[in-house]
N, C-alpha and C positions, 0 to 999 in steps of 0.2 A: 542563412539570412531570411528574415521575414520581411514582407513588403506590405504597404498599405496605400490607400488612395487618398490624396489630399482633397478635403472638402467635397464639393460636387464636381470636381474635375476628372480628367482622365489621366492624371499624373500618378503613376505607380512608383513609389519611392521605397527605398530601404528604410527599415525602422531605425537604423543608425545612419546619420548624415556626417560626412566629413567637413568640419569647419576649417577654414584656412587663414585665419587672421594672423597667424604666426609666419606664414610663408612670405619671405622677403625681408624679415627682420631677424627673428630667432632661428629661422630655417632658410638656408640658401637655396638657390634654384635647383641644383642637382638633387639635394636631399628632399626638396618639395616634390619633385617629379617621382622619386623613388617611393615616397609615402603615398602619393596618388596611385601609383601602379599597384602597390600592395593593398590599398584599400579596395580598389576595384577587383583585384584577384580574390579578395576575401568576401566579395558579394555586395559591397557598397556601390550604389549607382547614383547617389545623391550627394552633390558637392555644392557647398555654400560659400559665398564670398561677398565682397562689397567694394564699391569704388574707393572708399576711404582706407581700405586695408593695404599694408599691414599695420598692426598696432604695436607700440604707441604710434598714433598718427603723426606723420611729419611731412612737411612739404616735399622734402627730398625723395620720400618713398611713396607718395600718393599714387594709388592705383597699381603699384607694382605687383600685388597679388594677382590681379586680373591678367596682367602681362605674363606673369609666370605660368598661369594656368592656360592662357591662350597659346603659348609656345608649346606647352605639353600636349594640348589638344591637336595643334597643327602637326606635331611630329608623330601622331599615332592615328593613321588613316582608319576610318571605319568606327572609331571609338565614340565619336561625338553623339551619334544617334542612339547609343545604348545608355547614355547618361541623362540625368536630370540636372541641369545647371541652373543654379540660383545665384542671383546677385542683388545688390541693393543700391538705390540712390540715396545719398545722404540727405537728411533733413536740414533745417536751418543751421547756420554756423553756431557752433559751441566753442568758439575760440579758434576754429580752424579757418584762418583768413585766406588760405590757398584754395578752399573749396568755394567756387562761385563768388570770389572776392569777399568772402565773409558775409554773404547775404543773410539777413534775418528771416528769410522766407524761402519757400520751395514752390516756385510757380509752375504752371503747365509747361512753359517753354523750358524750364530747368530740367523737368522730368524727361522730356523728349530728347534734349541735347545730351543729357547724361547717359541715357540708354544708348544713343548712337555711339558715344565714346566707349561705353562698355563693350558693345558689339565688336568694335574695331580691335580693342585690346584682347578680347577673348577669341578673335579669329573665327567667329561663327556668324550665321545669318539670323539666328534667333536665340532668345533667352527663355528657358522653360518656366522659370518662376522669377518675376521681377517685383521687388519689394521696396516699400518706403521704409528707410532705416529707422527713422523716428519722426513723430508727428511734427507738423509745422506749427500747430497751435500749442499753447502752453499746457503741459501735463506734467505731473510728478513722475520723473523717470531718472534712470542712472543715479539712484540714491536719494532722489526727492521723495518725500513722504506725503506731502499734502498738496491738493489743488488750491491755488491762491488766485482768486478772481482779479486782484489788482495787477497780476503779471500778464493777464490776457491782453494781447495786442492784435490789431488787424493783420491777418495773413491770408494767403490764397485759400478759398473755401475747399472743403473736401470734394464738392461736386466738380470744381474745375480740375482738381488733381485727378479725379476719377475719369473725367473726360479725356485728359491727356493719356492716361494709361489705356483707355479705350481706343484711342487712335493707334497706339502702338500694337495692341492686339489685332485690330482690324488690318493693319499693314503687314501682319505676320511676323513682326519683330519680337513680339512677346507672346507666349502661349497662355500663361495665367499670371495673375497678380496676387500679391500678398502684402502684409503689414509687418511691422516689427516694433517692439517697445510701445505697444498700443494698449489702450484702456477698453473696458466694456462699452463705454459710450462710443468710442471711435469705431469699434467693430460694428456696432449696431448701425451707426450712421453710414458707413461705407456699404453695408449690406442693403439697407433700406433705399439708399439713393440708387444703387445699382438696379434694384428691382423696379423702382419707380420710373427710372429713365432708360431702361433697357441697355445698361452698360455692364461691363464685366464684373463678376462677382468675386470678391476676395476668397481665396481657397485656404489661406493659412495665415497664422500670426506667429511671429518668432519672438518669444519673450523669455526672460531668465526664469529658470525653474530648477530648484535644487533643495537639498535639506536645509540650507541656510537662507533660502528665499522661496517660500511657498506662496508668494503673493497671488499667482494665477488662481489659487483656490479661493480667493476672496471675491468672487463674482465674475472674474474673466472666464473661468471654466464653464459657468452656466451660459454666458453669452455665446461662447464658442459652440457648446453643445446645441443650444436652441437654434443657432443660425447655420449649423453644419459647416463650421470652419475649423480647420485642424490646428493644433498647437505644435509648433516646432520649439522644443525646449533647448535653450542655449545655456552655457555655463553650468552643466549638470554636476560639475565638480567644484563649483564655487570658485572659479579661477585658480584652481589647484589647492585651495584650503582643505578640501575634503579628500585629498590624497594622503594627508599626514605629513607632507614634506615641510610644513611650517610649524609643526607641533613643538619641536624642541627649541629651535632658534628664532621663531617668530619671523620678522622681516630683516633680521640682522645678517643673514647669509645670502649674498647675491647669487650664489650658485644654485640656490634652492629653486628659483623660478622667477617669473616676470614681476610678481608683486614686490619681490625684494630687489630685482635687477633694475627696474626702471622707477626713478623718483616720482614721475607723474602718476604712476599706478598706486603709489602709497597713499594717494589722496582719494582713491576710489572706495566704494562701499565694501568691496571684498577685503580691503585691508583694515577695516575698522577693528579696534580691539575686541568689540563685541562679537564680530564675525569670526575672528580667530579663536576666541574663547568657545564659541558655539561649535565650531568645527572640531576643536579638540575633544569635546564631549561626544560628538557623533563618531569620530575616529576611534576613540576608546571603546565605544559601544561595539563597533565593528570587530575590533580585535578580541573583545570579550566573547564574541560569538564565532570566532575562528575564521573571520573574513578580513581581507585587506580593506582599508578605508575606501579605496577606489572601487572595489567590487561592490561593496554595500551601497555606496552613493549611486553608482550607475544602475545597479539592479533595482534600486528604489525608483529611480526616474524612468527606467525602461519599462517598469511594471505598472506605472500609474495609468488609470483609464484616460486621464486628460491628455497624455502624450501620444502624438502620432509618430513623430520621429525625433530622436534626440541628437543634437549636434555636439560632436566631440571635437576638441581641439588638441592637437598633439605637436610635439617637437622632436619625437624620436620614434623609431620602429617599435621599441619595447613598449612605449605608451600606447601606440596604435594597437598592438597585439593584445595588451592587457584590457584595453577598453572594449575591443570586439569580443574578447573571451568572456567578459562579464555578461554578455547576452545570454539569456536563458536561466540565469541564477534566480532562484525563487527564495525570497526572504520569508522565514517562518513567521506565523502570526504573532507569536510572543515578541519577536524582534520588532516587527512593525508597531506593536503596541508600545514598546519602549521608545521607538523613534517618535511616535506621536506624543508620548509623555514629555520628552525633551522639548519638542516643539511648543507644547502648551506652556512650558516654563519660559522659553526664550524668544518665542515667536519668530520673526523674520529679520534678523540683524543685518542681512545684506539687501534689504528692500531698496 
């Protein structure tokens, strides 16, 4: 396993990060612990979660993923300090009325209280990377394509959020901070305010990046490069669409995966007909070149200069092993050219 340093920090993380949004919903606690043990044994030291996990988000399971991982950490003495533990505070409510009573804002007090709760659930005295899951201000995200000034509403300013994160860092409860589902403007503002006010600098941004969503290449990558902030690529398999499992049946077979299993997910960008059609083209391209769709999609993401660490999500040991085994796969120049040709024609259907 290769390792890299996030941003200007001292965090050394594996180039593959284990995402855990399925733990507590599709994966029970015993299986979650087994997958965590296996990931660590195979060289992964970077574990990512969020207070709102597992998904689909439900009031009954809110924060269960952190509880599961907290019990795992608590039952394995000496392991905690070998890992980089990352979690996230939810942004303003997106219909999740059980998160801060459905607040349309993310205040400084919200950030601090959410962090305290995550620390308790994780059974640890510090979080290595604490991230804002999505911005408080209006931005096009989770399938939104355009910034609309009319939707802008007064919310807690970035500076106040940054100051709250700074309090957590000063108290030793958080080592470093990051963002998620962020824009070039947001990255620049967080960095500039940190430098102006002597506050902690963000070290990473966690955004979707895959063959069906290359949006980070439309300006975010330059912002990250110029400001020395690392990209954590999530959904490199396009929520499973780039594994080939939906190619034949689409979303008709609930045993295929979560896009077909959960009705709420059929409304997401990953389930768009355009996304499924694009994925079929990429998957066919992989097979034409003697690769499984999973290996090609992951090799592409692993090998991008933009990507510091790629977040993989799994529900089985076989998936974990396949995802890790894809590390080191080098795609031929002619295959990369064909991938770019498809992208030129279809752009980013899962934006």
